[in-house]
Backbone of each chain as ProteinMPNN parsed JSONL, in Angstrom:
{"seq_chain_A": "DAGVIQSPRHEVTEMGQEVTLRCKPISGHNSLFWYRQTMMRGLELLIYFNNNVPIDDSGMPEDRFSAKMPNASFSTLKIQPSEPRDSAVYFCASSPREAPDTQYFGPGTRLTVL", "coords_chain_A": {"N_chain_A": [[0.75, -1.075, -0.1], [0.241, 2.282, -0.784], [2.186, 4.807, 1.165], [1.747, 7.906, 2.963], [1.909, 10.543, 0.931], [4.366, 12.919, -0.025], [4.93, 16.061, -2.255], [6.888, 18.599, -3.299], [9.939, 16.237, -2.628], [12.493, 17.989, -1.937], [12.773, 21.359, -1.718], [14.344, 24.383, -3.036], [13.824, 28.069, -2.361], [14.172, 31.601, -3.131], [13.866, 34.257, -1.007], [10.449, 35.633, -0.512], [9.319, 34.586, -2.631], [6.355, 32.439, -3.883], [5.804, 29.587, -2.047], [4.576, 25.946, -2.875], [3.493, 23.138, -1.229], [2.866, 20.119, -1.235], [0.471, 17.264, -0.664], [-0.685, 13.999, -0.725], [-2.762, 11.982, 1.126], [-3.263, 8.734, 2.983], [-5.494, 6.714, 1.282], [-8.952, 6.232, 2.318], [-8.73, 7.938, 4.95], [-9.222, 9.834, 7.248], [-8.647, 11.802, 8.384], [-6.465, 14.929, 8.208], [-2.585, 15.889, 8.923], [-0.826, 18.787, 9.175], [2.348, 19.264, 9.585], [5.819, 20.897, 11.148], [9.144, 20.37, 11.312], [12.072, 21.414, 13.196], [15.06, 22.097, 13.876], [15.594, 23.63, 16.339], [12.762, 23.567, 17.595], [11.675, 21.47, 17.193], [9.01, 19.294, 16.429], [6.011, 20.434, 15.088], [2.705, 21.114, 14.849], [0.722, 22.219, 12.553], [-1.38, 22.696, 10.948], [-4.758, 21.42, 11.592], [-6.734, 18.751, 9.767], [-10.421, 17.973, 9.358], [-12.204, 15.077, 8.17], [-12.013, 17.041, 5.486], [-12.548, 19.5, 6.82], [-10.872, 22.295, 7.992], [-10.163, 21.8, 11.505], [-8.177, 22.819, 13.787], [-6.225, 25.405, 13.745], [-4.783, 26.878, 14.697], [-1.723, 26.656, 14.996], [-0.624, 27.775, 12.872], [1.731, 30.127, 11.756], [1.435, 32.4, 11.018], [-0.036, 35.054, 8.92], [1.292, 34.307, 6.317], [1.352, 31.929, 5.676], [-1.126, 29.292, 4.422], [-3.444, 26.959, 3.868], [-5.121, 24.141, 2.039], [-7.986, 21.852, 1.717], [-9.229, 20.304, -0.68], [-9.851, 18.256, -1.32], [-10.593, 14.735, -0.392], [-8.685, 13.562, -0.448], [-6.193, 14.706, -1.382], [-4.328, 17.843, -0.227], [-2.791, 21.258, 0.258], [-0.138, 23.369, 1.427], [0.707, 26.038, 1.72], [2.928, 28.672, 1.41], [3.515, 32.188, 1.123], [4.213, 35.859, 1.42], [7.471, 33.929, 1.452], [9.887, 33.409, 3.762], [13.569, 33.659, 5.109], [13.315, 32.637, 7.603], [11.433, 30.245, 7.381], [12.254, 27.732, 6.597], [12.865, 24.582, 7.051], [11.549, 21.357, 7.753], [8.898, 19.765, 6.782], [6.384, 18.122, 7.441], [3.031, 15.788, 6.344], [0.723, 14.3, 7.852], [-1.603, 11.813, 8.185], [-4.542, 10.057, 9.281], [-6.188, 7.39, 10.106], [-10.233, 6.582, 10.538], [-10.837, 4.897, 12.145], [-9.272, 3.887, 13.862], [-8.541, 6.716, 15.201], [-6.34, 7.743, 16.796], [-3.632, 6.8, 15.709], [-1.147, 8.471, 13.794], [0.25, 8.851, 10.45], [2.83, 9.419, 9.143], [4.057, 11.132, 6.01], [6.738, 11.417, 3.73], [8.129, 14.06, 3.942], [8.82, 17.467, 2.846], [11.579, 19.043, 2.377], [11.975, 22.396, 2.633], [13.999, 24.97, 1.935], [14.866, 28.245, 1.968], [16.375, 31.003, 0.743]], "CA_chain_A": [[-0.03, -0.054, -0.134], [1.142, 3.465, -0.919], [1.849, 5.848, 2.243], [1.396, 9.326, 2.478], [2.884, 10.87, -0.082], [4.748, 14.676, -0.471], [5.978, 16.867, -2.874], [8.494, 18.089, -4.086], [10.625, 15.888, -1.167], [13.298, 19.144, -2.224], [12.588, 22.669, -2.323], [14.793, 25.364, -2.523], [13.637, 28.95, -3.39], [14.383, 32.987, -2.746], [12.866, 35.023, -0.146], [9.339, 36.563, -1.133], [8.515, 33.785, -3.657], [5.724, 31.612, -3.002], [5.883, 28.055, -1.806], [3.241, 25.465, -2.462], [3.736, 21.937, -0.518], [1.469, 19.106, -1.468], [0.588, 16.171, 0.251], [-1.806, 12.865, -0.78], [-3.165, 11.336, 2.618], [-3.598, 7.249, 2.597], [-6.771, 6.149, 0.965], [-9.603, 5.972, 3.293], [-7.82, 8.103, 5.784], [-10.57, 10.926, 6.653], [-7.698, 13.264, 9.319], [-5.022, 15.179, 7.68], [-2.177, 17.016, 9.565], [0.662, 19.329, 8.452], [3.727, 19.46, 10.76], [6.562, 21.553, 10.717], [10.156, 20.265, 12.191], [13.193, 22.537, 13.169], [16.371, 21.872, 15.484], [15.107, 24.338, 17.645], [11.461, 23.681, 17.64], [10.832, 19.967, 17.226], [7.96, 18.995, 15.53], [5.143, 21.481, 15.359], [1.873, 21.033, 14.416], [0.272, 23.881, 11.901], [-2.778, 22.753, 11.232], [-5.22, 19.952, 11.348], [-8.079, 18.788, 9.132], [-10.743, 16.259, 10.007], [-13.152, 14.861, 6.568], [-12.081, 17.931, 4.679], [-12.573, 20.457, 7.399], [-9.899, 22.382, 9.211], [-10.562, 22.077, 12.731], [-7.554, 23.337, 14.308], [-4.716, 25.859, 12.695], [-3.911, 27.652, 15.976], [-0.136, 26.484, 14.683], [-0.18, 28.066, 11.8], [2.372, 30.871, 12.38], [1.23, 33.699, 10.738], [-1.33, 35.0, 7.923], [1.604, 34.369, 5.36], [0.952, 30.962, 6.068], [-2.448, 28.961, 4.259], [-3.666, 25.33, 4.032], [-6.391, 23.991, 1.921], [-8.129, 20.247, 1.633], [-10.616, 20.418, -1.183], [-11.156, 16.752, -1.171], [-10.503, 13.895, 0.58], [-7.319, 12.917, -1.598], [-5.323, 16.135, -1.47], [-4.172, 18.586, 0.393], [-1.72, 21.908, 0.158], [0.502, 24.328, 2.032], [1.22, 27.325, 0.821], [3.784, 30.231, 2.17], [3.769, 33.708, 0.313], [5.563, 35.39, 0.599], [8.651, 32.955, 2.335], [11.129, 33.791, 4.622], [14.513, 32.214, 5.059], [13.211, 31.7, 8.876], [10.23, 29.618, 7.019], [13.077, 27.106, 6.167], [12.478, 23.691, 7.683], [11.239, 20.189, 6.667], [7.437, 20.452, 6.406], [5.85, 16.819, 7.114], [2.25, 15.343, 6.161], [0.434, 12.443, 8.468], [-2.834, 11.071, 8.02], [-5.305, 9.117, 10.528], [-7.832, 6.221, 10.0], [-11.258, 6.834, 11.403], [-10.966, 3.482, 13.11], [-7.632, 4.567, 14.756], [-7.572, 8.188, 15.175], [-4.919, 7.996, 18.234], [-2.375, 7.01, 15.459], [-0.714, 9.097, 12.741], [0.769, 7.962, 9.858], [3.609, 10.474, 8.571], [4.611, 10.997, 4.566], [8.42, 11.268, 3.743], [8.332, 15.313, 4.152], [9.422, 18.063, 2.396], [12.654, 19.65, 3.096], [12.27, 23.419, 2.069], [15.266, 26.001, 2.447], [14.222, 29.581, 1.763], [17.387, 31.842, 0.58]], "C_chain_A": [[0.778, 1.075, -0.152], [0.898, 4.084, 0.641], [1.306, 6.988, 1.677], [2.204, 10.152, 1.458], [3.164, 12.457, -0.667], [5.566, 14.963, -1.586], [5.631, 17.867, -3.062], [8.664, 17.573, -2.387], [11.894, 16.876, -1.385], [12.586, 20.255, -2.408], [13.407, 23.653, -1.757], [14.338, 26.883, -3.534], [14.192, 30.509, -3.019], [13.346, 33.773, -1.851], [11.802, 35.842, -0.7], [8.75, 35.752, -1.793], [7.388, 32.972, -2.591], [6.07, 30.271, -3.186], [4.567, 26.993, -1.978], [3.873, 23.787, -2.096], [2.688, 20.974, -0.905], [1.447, 17.292, -0.746], [-1.007, 14.778, -0.537], [-1.709, 11.919, 0.552], [-3.186, 9.545, 1.999], [-5.107, 7.377, 1.984], [-7.463, 5.752, 2.257], [-9.478, 6.907, 4.589], [-8.829, 9.235, 5.953], [-9.779, 12.044, 8.063], [-6.53, 13.529, 8.477], [-4.213, 16.088, 8.637], [-0.819, 17.597, 8.851], [1.687, 19.623, 9.891], [4.981, 20.292, 9.872], [8.094, 21.153, 11.898], [11.592, 21.153, 11.99], [13.959, 22.193, 14.146], [15.992, 22.235, 16.346], [13.838, 24.019, 18.487], [10.951, 22.315, 18.247], [10.14, 20.23, 16.211], [6.871, 19.82, 16.034], [3.748, 21.057, 14.421], [0.989, 22.554, 13.569], [-0.797, 23.634, 11.903], [-3.542, 21.152, 11.357], [-6.58, 19.617, 10.254], [-9.081, 17.694, 9.299], [-12.132, 16.208, 8.464], [-13.362, 16.415, 5.786], [-11.814, 19.652, 5.222], [-11.243, 21.025, 8.068], [-10.461, 22.777, 10.408], [-9.794, 22.667, 13.749], [-6.38, 23.974, 13.786], [-4.194, 27.03, 13.893], [-2.257, 27.444, 15.98], [0.475, 27.113, 13.852], [0.381, 29.544, 12.269], [2.006, 32.19, 11.903], [0.492, 33.951, 9.249], [-0.218, 34.663, 6.359], [1.363, 32.325, 5.284], [-0.993, 30.163, 5.393], [-2.498, 28.009, 3.723], [-5.082, 25.184, 3.744], [-6.654, 22.181, 1.701], [-9.443, 20.244, 0.555], [-10.944, 19.221, -1.739], [-10.473, 15.701, -0.562], [-8.564, 13.425, 0.615], [-6.229, 13.765, -1.668], [-5.32, 17.738, -0.601], [-2.744, 19.862, 0.059], [-1.601, 22.957, 1.407], [0.697, 25.278, 2.035], [1.953, 28.811, 1.788], [4.206, 31.1, 0.915], [3.15, 34.92, 0.827], [6.302, 34.777, 1.606], [9.57, 33.993, 2.579], [12.299, 33.17, 4.85], [14.175, 31.362, 6.764], [11.818, 30.185, 8.778], [11.391, 27.956, 6.417], [13.043, 26.036, 7.086], [11.906, 22.346, 7.274], [9.907, 20.274, 7.314], [7.225, 18.507, 6.441], [4.124, 16.827, 7.176], [1.319, 14.063, 7.459], [-1.254, 12.46, 7.987], [-3.207, 10.278, 9.05], [-6.009, 8.433, 10.175], [-8.529, 6.732, 10.995], [-11.232, 5.674, 12.646], [-9.845, 3.374, 13.907], [-7.286, 5.633, 14.531], [-6.596, 8.251, 16.304], [-3.775, 8.127, 17.057], [-2.036, 7.548, 13.824], [0.119, 8.57, 11.92], [1.411, 8.774, 8.697], [4.074, 10.22, 6.981], [5.946, 11.345, 4.887], [9.147, 12.814, 3.931], [9.043, 15.744, 3.194], [10.668, 19.066, 2.885], [12.797, 20.877, 2.153], [13.348, 24.547, 2.874], [15.058, 27.388, 1.266], [15.608, 30.48, 1.7], [17.294, 33.382, 0.767]], "O_chain_A": [[1.901, 1.037, 0.352], [-0.16, 3.968, 1.259], [0.722, 7.206, 0.616], [3.43, 10.125, 1.574], [2.461, 13.061, -1.477], [6.604, 14.38, -1.897], [4.469, 18.275, -3.07], [8.099, 17.989, -1.376], [12.744, 16.324, -0.686], [11.712, 20.22, -3.274], [13.444, 23.936, -0.56], [14.397, 26.994, -4.758], [15.07, 30.253, -2.195], [12.138, 33.823, -2.081], [12.162, 36.796, -1.391], [7.527, 35.891, -1.783], [7.357, 32.839, -1.368], [6.538, 29.808, -4.226], [3.583, 27.187, -1.264], [4.755, 23.353, -2.837], [1.52, 21.342, -0.776], [2.347, 16.491, -0.493], [-2.184, 15.111, -0.672], [-0.719, 11.267, 0.887], [-3.132, 9.232, 0.81], [-5.8, 8.311, 2.389], [-6.893, 5.12, 3.147], [-10.291, 6.559, 5.445], [-9.34, 9.666, 4.919], [-10.437, 12.948, 8.579], [-5.746, 12.668, 8.078], [-4.827, 16.994, 9.2], [-0.006, 16.978, 8.164], [1.45, 20.179, 10.963], [5.161, 20.382, 8.658], [8.123, 21.562, 13.059], [12.078, 21.483, 10.908], [13.511, 21.991, 15.274], [15.885, 21.513, 17.337], [13.771, 24.135, 19.711], [10.235, 22.05, 19.213], [10.358, 21.036, 15.306], [6.723, 19.964, 17.248], [3.927, 20.687, 13.261], [0.783, 23.653, 14.083], [-1.506, 24.18, 12.748], [-2.997, 20.054, 11.239], [-7.384, 20.535, 10.097], [-8.672, 16.536, 9.383], [-12.734, 17.168, 7.982], [-14.46, 16.909, 5.527], [-11.288, 20.601, 4.641], [-10.54, 20.222, 8.682], [-11.122, 23.808, 10.535], [-10.438, 23.107, 14.702], [-5.482, 23.246, 13.364], [-3.293, 27.858, 13.757], [-1.566, 27.986, 16.842], [1.7, 27.214, 13.785], [-0.311, 30.191, 13.055], [2.396, 33.134, 12.59], [0.478, 33.006, 8.46], [-0.81, 34.75, 5.284], [1.215, 31.924, 4.129], [-1.994, 30.575, 5.978], [-1.606, 27.852, 2.889], [-6.024, 25.613, 4.41], [-5.729, 21.382, 1.558], [-10.586, 20.182, 1.007], [-11.932, 18.991, -2.436], [-9.412, 16.131, -0.11], [-7.695, 13.132, 1.436], [-5.209, 13.266, -2.142], [-6.27, 18.513, -0.485], [-1.698, 19.374, -0.37], [-2.511, 23.318, 2.153], [1.228, 25.368, 3.143], [1.448, 29.621, 2.565], [4.979, 30.808, 0.003], [1.94, 35.141, 0.781], [5.898, 34.995, 2.749], [9.923, 34.999, 1.963], [12.195, 31.944, 4.818], [14.488, 30.231, 7.135], [11.432, 29.44, 9.679], [10.768, 27.171, 5.702], [13.213, 26.472, 8.224], [11.801, 22.331, 6.048], [9.822, 20.861, 8.393], [7.79, 17.75, 5.652], [3.642, 17.689, 7.91], [1.752, 12.917, 7.578], [-1.783, 13.408, 7.407], [-2.339, 9.77, 9.758], [-6.93, 9.08, 9.677], [-8.065, 7.213, 12.029], [-11.598, 5.777, 13.817], [-9.784, 2.431, 14.696], [-6.251, 5.949, 13.944], [-6.127, 9.381, 16.434], [-3.021, 9.1, 17.073], [-2.599, 7.077, 12.836], [0.885, 7.744, 12.417], [0.888, 8.897, 7.59], [4.461, 9.083, 6.713], [6.336, 11.552, 6.036], [10.367, 12.933, 4.047], [9.812, 15.009, 2.575], [10.485, 19.818, 3.842], [13.457, 20.783, 1.119], [13.412, 24.822, 4.073], [15.118, 27.364, 0.036], [16.014, 30.71, 2.839], [18.29, 34.086, 0.595]]}, "seq_chain_B": "SQKIEQNSEALNIQEGKTATLTCNYTNYSPAYLQWYRQDPGRGPVFLLLIRENEKEKRKERLKVTFDTTLKQSLFHITASQPADSATYLCALLNQAGTALIFGKGTTLSVSS", "coords_chain_B": {"N_chain_B": [[1.379, 26.466, 30.133], [1.472, 23.621, 28.226], [3.95, 21.359, 28.226], [6.457, 19.507, 26.922], [9.518, 17.112, 27.963], [12.212, 15.591, 26.667], [14.609, 14.36, 28.177], [17.2, 13.669, 27.542], [19.172, 14.347, 24.788], [21.079, 12.898, 23.146], [21.895, 9.21, 23.406], [24.001, 7.035, 24.042], [24.777, 3.471, 23.339], [25.703, -0.019, 24.309], [25.646, -2.774, 22.237], [23.061, -5.224, 22.963], [22.489, -4.305, 25.212], [19.932, -2.663, 27.349], [18.284, -0.187, 26.485], [16.875, 3.26, 27.818], [14.724, 5.366, 27.746], [13.713, 8.564, 28.556], [10.721, 10.547, 29.267], [9.107, 13.347, 30.338], [6.618, 15.579, 30.982], [4.687, 18.561, 31.839], [2.109, 20.276, 33.724], [-0.752, 19.159, 32.666], [-2.949, 16.428, 32.484], [-2.589, 14.008, 30.016], [-4.601, 11.996, 28.051], [-3.713, 10.039, 26.979], [-0.117, 8.681, 25.67], [2.084, 8.818, 23.388], [4.521, 7.174, 21.621], [7.396, 7.562, 18.71], [9.266, 6.576, 16.168], [11.82, 7.743, 14.425], [13.861, 8.336, 11.436], [16.981, 9.399, 10.05], [16.275, 12.004, 7.532], [13.709, 11.001, 7.089], [10.317, 10.587, 7.693], [8.144, 10.477, 11.236], [7.65, 7.071, 12.802], [5.181, 5.35, 14.071], [5.228, 3.65, 17.161], [4.041, 2.937, 19.569], [1.151, 3.306, 21.724], [0.034, 4.57, 25.067], [-2.43, 4.748, 27.346], [-3.854, 6.538, 29.85], [-4.847, 4.945, 32.035], [-3.707, 2.767, 31.554], [-0.443, 1.267, 33.499], [1.724, 0.124, 31.739], [3.344, -1.606, 29.029], [3.548, -3.531, 26.108], [5.828, -4.617, 23.456], [7.193, -6.743, 21.261], [10.507, -6.069, 21.529], [10.023, -4.064, 22.913], [9.076, -1.456, 25.786], [6.767, 0.237, 27.286], [6.338, 2.309, 30.128], [3.943, 4.288, 31.818], [3.436, 6.756, 34.165], [1.254, 8.53, 35.988], [1.29, 9.922, 37.912], [4.068, 10.544, 38.653], [4.22, 12.009, 36.033], [5.67, 11.346, 33.942], [6.964, 9.037, 31.161], [8.573, 6.024, 30.58], [10.729, 4.289, 28.016], [11.681, 1.285, 26.794], [13.982, -0.429, 25.333], [14.656, -3.601, 25.097], [17.913, -5.546, 24.788], [19.058, -4.392, 22.629], [20.147, -3.359, 19.485], [22.472, -2.772, 16.828], [20.718, -1.978, 14.575], [18.511, -0.249, 15.718], [19.388, 2.217, 16.31], [18.083, 5.456, 16.176], [16.212, 8.25, 16.202], [13.719, 9.041, 19.415], [10.774, 9.846, 19.498], [8.376, 11.099, 21.506], [4.618, 11.562, 22.3], [2.31, 13.552, 23.229], [-1.34, 13.601, 23.495], [-3.142, 16.85, 23.23], [-4.371, 18.987, 25.599], [-6.965, 20.165, 24.81], [-7.952, 17.595, 23.548], [-7.627, 18.098, 20.675], [-5.451, 17.469, 18.982], [-1.684, 16.414, 18.513], [1.055, 16.617, 20.609], [4.446, 16.981, 20.615], [7.547, 15.696, 21.61], [10.982, 16.885, 21.509], [12.733, 14.716, 21.008], [15.077, 12.058, 21.396], [18.221, 10.751, 20.275], [19.202, 7.913, 20.171], [21.764, 6.095, 19.807], [23.474, 2.671, 19.13], [26.125, 0.995, 19.482], [28.416, -1.865, 18.123]], "CA_chain_B": [[1.342, 25.995, 28.783], [1.675, 22.274, 28.094], [5.149, 21.298, 28.064], [7.422, 18.099, 27.129], [10.738, 17.353, 27.966], [12.641, 14.421, 26.822], [15.877, 14.665, 29.158], [18.511, 13.258, 26.885], [19.448, 14.44, 23.714], [21.56, 11.878, 22.955], [22.086, 8.508, 24.523], [24.816, 5.668, 23.261], [25.147, 2.308, 24.191], [26.489, -0.907, 23.515], [24.658, -3.802, 21.467], [22.44, -6.282, 23.758], [22.208, -3.634, 27.06], [18.793, -2.477, 27.447], [18.155, 1.445, 26.247], [15.862, 3.615, 28.623], [14.666, 6.783, 27.072], [12.412, 9.35, 29.452], [9.647, 11.893, 28.507], [8.474, 14.053, 31.131], [5.38, 16.237, 31.009], [3.918, 18.885, 32.89], [0.772, 21.471, 33.603], [-1.642, 19.021, 32.43], [-2.96, 14.969, 32.736], [-3.324, 13.538, 28.448], [-5.601, 11.1, 27.615], [-2.926, 9.032, 26.394], [0.864, 9.117, 25.393], [2.814, 7.965, 22.15], [6.187, 6.493, 21.119], [7.676, 7.465, 17.444], [10.588, 6.439, 15.895], [12.275, 8.599, 13.109], [14.889, 7.952, 10.794], [17.157, 10.147, 9.478], [15.316, 12.371, 6.091], [12.641, 9.971, 6.89], [9.154, 10.827, 8.695], [8.438, 9.667, 11.99], [6.811, 5.89, 12.428], [4.174, 5.426, 14.998], [5.563, 2.715, 17.246], [3.605, 2.498, 20.453], [0.587, 3.799, 22.474], [-0.284, 3.788, 26.14], [-3.351, 5.422, 28.037], [-3.489, 6.912, 31.241], [-5.318, 3.987, 32.78], [-2.503, 1.114, 31.966], [0.657, 1.479, 33.642], [2.637, -0.436, 31.362], [2.618, -1.937, 27.295], [4.376, -3.976, 25.484], [5.2, -4.955, 22.228], [8.304, -7.353, 20.958], [11.575, -5.65, 22.358], [9.955, -2.568, 23.49], [8.301, -1.655, 26.759], [6.585, 1.668, 28.011], [5.539, 2.692, 30.971], [3.097, 5.26, 32.151], [3.221, 6.825, 35.302], [0.864, 9.652, 35.964], [1.921, 10.973, 39.303], [5.04, 11.509, 38.314], [4.328, 12.612, 35.083], [6.778, 10.854, 33.484], [6.725, 7.687, 30.43], [9.821, 5.455, 30.197], [10.519, 3.944, 26.623], [12.888, 0.633, 26.991], [14.584, -1.348, 23.857], [15.842, -4.514, 25.482], [18.813, -6.799, 23.836], [19.323, -3.386, 21.62], [20.799, -3.738, 18.249], [22.534, -1.206, 15.734], [19.385, -1.214, 13.907], [17.441, 0.381, 16.771], [19.618, 3.104, 16.215], [17.374, 6.635, 15.412], [15.513, 9.61, 16.714], [12.622, 8.414, 19.167], [10.064, 11.002, 19.796], [7.224, 10.914, 22.614], [3.819, 12.47, 21.885], [1.187, 13.551, 24.061], [-2.775, 14.405, 23.018], [-3.1, 18.059, 24.099], [-5.601, 19.348, 26.628], [-8.178, 19.973, 24.331], [-8.039, 16.1, 22.777], [-7.41, 17.574, 19.164], [-3.928, 17.286, 18.359], [-0.279, 16.145, 19.366], [2.055, 17.518, 20.853], [5.84, 16.402, 20.196], [8.978, 15.936, 22.6], [12.477, 17.333, 20.581], [13.399, 13.327, 20.702], [16.451, 11.419, 21.922], [18.545, 9.923, 19.497], [19.87, 6.49, 20.446], [23.03, 5.6, 19.18], [24.003, 1.471, 19.728], [27.279, 0.311, 18.875], [28.285, -3.129, 17.902]], "C_chain_B": [[1.714, 24.46, 29.012], [3.114, 21.846, 27.674], [5.985, 19.633, 28.415], [8.621, 18.064, 27.015], [11.137, 15.986, 27.545], [13.99, 14.461, 27.146], [16.671, 14.452, 28.351], [17.941, 13.689, 25.625], [20.132, 13.359, 22.818], [22.026, 10.585, 23.843], [22.846, 7.397, 23.56], [25.033, 4.825, 24.285], [25.396, 0.854, 23.443], [25.19, -2.161, 23.041], [24.437, -5.112, 22.72], [22.16, -5.529, 25.099], [20.831, -3.081, 26.428], [18.58, -0.476, 27.127], [16.922, 1.805, 26.975], [15.468, 4.986, 28.001], [13.044, 7.131, 28.208], [11.872, 10.326, 28.879], [9.012, 12.286, 29.944], [7.423, 15.08, 30.948], [4.903, 17.129, 32.128], [2.582, 19.798, 32.509], [-0.627, 20.689, 32.993], [-2.193, 17.341, 32.376], [-3.581, 14.607, 31.12], [-4.009, 12.383, 28.886], [-4.593, 9.652, 27.821], [-1.412, 9.583, 26.048], [1.645, 8.138, 24.187], [4.196, 7.997, 21.838], [6.32, 6.73, 19.259], [8.994, 7.062, 17.239], [10.742, 7.251, 14.477], [13.831, 8.491, 12.721], [15.644, 8.918, 10.016], [16.534, 10.376, 7.904], [14.031, 11.122, 6.076], [11.181, 10.648, 8.004], [8.776, 10.062, 9.932], [7.432, 8.568, 12.005], [6.352, 5.842, 13.81], [5.11, 3.909, 15.909], [4.694, 2.196, 18.632], [2.291, 3.183, 21.311], [0.046, 3.321, 23.812], [-1.248, 4.813, 26.311], [-3.395, 5.683, 29.301], [-3.927, 5.832, 32.435], [-4.527, 2.647, 32.578], [-0.67, 1.493, 32.309], [1.953, 0.74, 32.829], [2.265, -1.49, 29.501], [3.651, -2.431, 27.022], [4.527, -4.486, 24.207], [6.954, -5.494, 21.653], [9.683, -6.744, 21.582], [11.372, -4.284, 23.557], [8.538, -2.385, 24.565], [8.124, -0.435, 27.244], [5.613, 1.552, 29.161], [4.56, 4.039, 30.991], [3.094, 5.568, 33.439], [2.785, 8.31, 35.397], [1.12, 10.162, 36.719], [3.056, 11.258, 39.159], [5.222, 12.065, 37.286], [5.28, 12.082, 33.979], [6.294, 8.971, 32.359], [8.617, 7.027, 30.496], [9.469, 4.727, 29.008], [11.863, 2.953, 26.962], [12.736, -0.301, 25.835], [15.456, -2.55, 24.813], [16.803, -5.268, 24.267], [18.785, -5.821, 22.409], [20.06, -3.966, 20.649], [21.136, -2.418, 17.26], [21.436, -0.591, 14.998], [18.412, -0.214, 14.667], [18.043, 1.637, 16.629], [18.649, 4.035, 15.926], [17.267, 7.419, 16.619], [14.214, 8.538, 17.476], [12.013, 9.918, 20.217], [8.993, 10.356, 20.701], [6.125, 12.177, 22.287], [2.578, 12.689, 22.631], [0.201, 14.107, 23.283], [-3.189, 15.317, 23.871], [-4.778, 17.866, 24.638], [-6.74, 19.164, 25.741], [-8.549, 19.068, 23.185], [-8.075, 16.535, 21.146], [-6.242, 17.48, 18.389], [-2.489, 16.567, 19.163], [0.131, 16.838, 19.638], [4.105, 16.61, 21.152], [6.94, 16.662, 21.335], [10.033, 16.516, 21.305], [12.587, 15.946, 19.978], [14.711, 13.498, 21.107], [16.787, 10.983, 20.759], [19.468, 9.063, 20.234], [20.895, 6.116, 19.257], [23.421, 3.881, 19.576], [25.195, 0.98, 18.626], [27.53, -1.168, 19.32], [29.64, -3.58, 18.446]], "O_chain_B": [[2.278, 24.168, 30.067], [3.347, 22.11, 26.494], [6.1, 18.94, 29.425], [9.145, 18.774, 26.156], [10.442, 15.089, 28.022], [14.685, 14.639, 26.145], [17.263, 15.528, 28.275], [16.765, 13.571, 25.281], [19.598, 13.041, 21.755], [22.514, 10.823, 24.948], [22.355, 6.976, 22.513], [25.313, 5.005, 25.47], [25.293, 0.673, 22.23], [24.067, -2.268, 23.534], [25.344, -5.763, 23.241], [21.624, -6.138, 26.025], [20.639, -3.051, 25.212], [18.953, 0.28, 28.024], [15.959, 1.038, 26.95], [16.468, 5.686, 27.84], [12.016, 6.517, 28.496], [12.454, 10.985, 28.017], [8.43, 11.415, 30.591], [8.147, 15.768, 30.228], [4.706, 16.651, 33.246], [2.129, 19.995, 31.381], [-1.604, 21.413, 32.804], [-1.139, 16.836, 31.993], [-4.768, 14.822, 30.872], [-3.936, 11.91, 30.02], [-4.716, 8.651, 28.525], [-1.276, 10.805, 26.088], [1.701, 6.909, 24.215], [4.861, 9.032, 21.865], [5.497, 6.18, 18.528], [9.83, 7.208, 18.131], [9.862, 7.324, 13.619], [14.78, 8.547, 13.503], [14.944, 9.419, 9.135], [16.306, 9.437, 7.141], [13.616, 10.53, 5.079], [11.44, 11.143, 9.101], [9.047, 8.865, 9.835], [6.383, 8.777, 11.397], [7.086, 6.271, 14.7], [5.645, 3.121, 15.129], [4.675, 0.974, 18.778], [2.905, 4.13, 21.802], [-0.342, 2.165, 23.983], [-1.131, 5.805, 25.592], [-2.83, 4.833, 29.99], [-3.438, 5.867, 33.564], [-4.668, 1.648, 33.283], [0.134, 1.895, 31.467], [3.085, 0.814, 33.306], [1.179, -1.867, 29.061], [4.712, -2.021, 27.492], [3.491, -4.858, 23.656], [7.852, -4.652, 21.658], [9.808, -7.401, 22.616], [12.039, -3.788, 24.465], [7.417, -2.863, 24.397], [9.117, 0.154, 27.671], [4.528, 0.973, 29.222], [4.571, 4.76, 29.993], [2.716, 4.623, 34.131], [3.53, 9.228, 35.056], [1.325, 11.334, 36.405], [3.325, 12.397, 39.541], [6.258, 12.724, 37.196], [5.465, 12.868, 33.049], [5.564, 8.065, 32.761], [9.625, 7.733, 30.442], [8.294, 4.455, 28.76], [12.925, 3.464, 27.318], [11.693, -0.825, 25.444], [16.631, -2.426, 25.159], [16.447, -5.485, 23.109], [18.551, -6.309, 21.303], [20.627, -5.036, 20.872], [20.432, -1.444, 16.995], [21.166, 0.591, 14.783], [17.628, 0.522, 14.067], [17.193, 2.504, 16.832], [17.929, 3.462, 15.108], [17.907, 7.361, 17.669], [13.702, 7.605, 16.857], [12.494, 10.618, 21.108], [8.768, 9.148, 20.618], [6.441, 13.348, 22.08], [1.761, 11.772, 22.553], [0.497, 14.965, 22.452], [-3.563, 15.041, 25.01], [-5.759, 17.173, 24.366], [-7.451, 18.164, 25.834], [-9.18, 19.398, 22.181], [-8.431, 15.697, 20.318], [-6.231, 17.422, 17.159], [-2.476, 16.292, 20.363], [-0.113, 17.95, 19.17], [4.5, 15.768, 21.959], [7.111, 17.766, 21.851], [9.612, 16.472, 20.149], [12.564, 15.794, 18.757], [15.37, 14.533, 21.199], [15.858, 10.74, 19.989], [20.428, 9.519, 20.856], [20.68, 5.918, 18.061], [23.778, 3.902, 20.753], [25.148, 0.71, 17.426], [27.132, -1.684, 20.365], [29.946, -4.772, 18.428]]}, "name": "protein", "num_of_chains": 2, "seq": "DAGVIQSPRHEVTEMGQEVTLRCKPISGHNSLFWYRQTMMRGLELLIYFNNNVPIDDSGMPEDRFSAKMPNASFSTLKIQPSEPRDSAVYFCASSPREAPDTQYFGPGTRLTVLSQKIEQNSEALNIQEGKTATLTCNYTNYSPAYLQWYRQDPGRGPVFLLLIRENEKEKRKERLKVTFDTTLKQSLFHITASQPADSATYLCALLNQAGTALIFGKGTTLSVSS"}
């Protein structure tokens, strides 16, 4: 079975540019999470969707960040404009309805903003 | 605010020994606690979940304890192997019950 799929795996961009990260959750999972991981702050939840609806976006750092989930099989995290302090590894995770406590993580997108 | 601490950033042990990792939390009582493994360049992988009414849980060579009085979980790997070398993260359900809060992790190195 395919796990959570994220693209791109690596992204290098310049400050001020728009960045879009993509995630395809595991088929049949109804919850989706976006996390950011840095050495300083560890793994932090940015936003959580349930049945495609954003439930908790209190972790989104500021208005430059936005996330969408137009359908059950696709989500995007957009940063506009990007800043060097946004450099991090961004993970998407999903969980199934029958085991909502267990999260399955994707491989991550390593973002570098110059 | 809810806070999680994994006491050691790094732990080095010899193959065959038992590795013990610690996770402490403050300011609230989570319904459950989880442990994840993360290898370099990869996402975390779920290992075990232990609920507040469970004292101990085992899975193969892994054992997790949960002491709600001490606000602490211990994660043990018995008969450790070099393949167990990775970063181990503990995670707690937040007070609102909506999301996981992760510790920064302990990097375990098992030498042969």
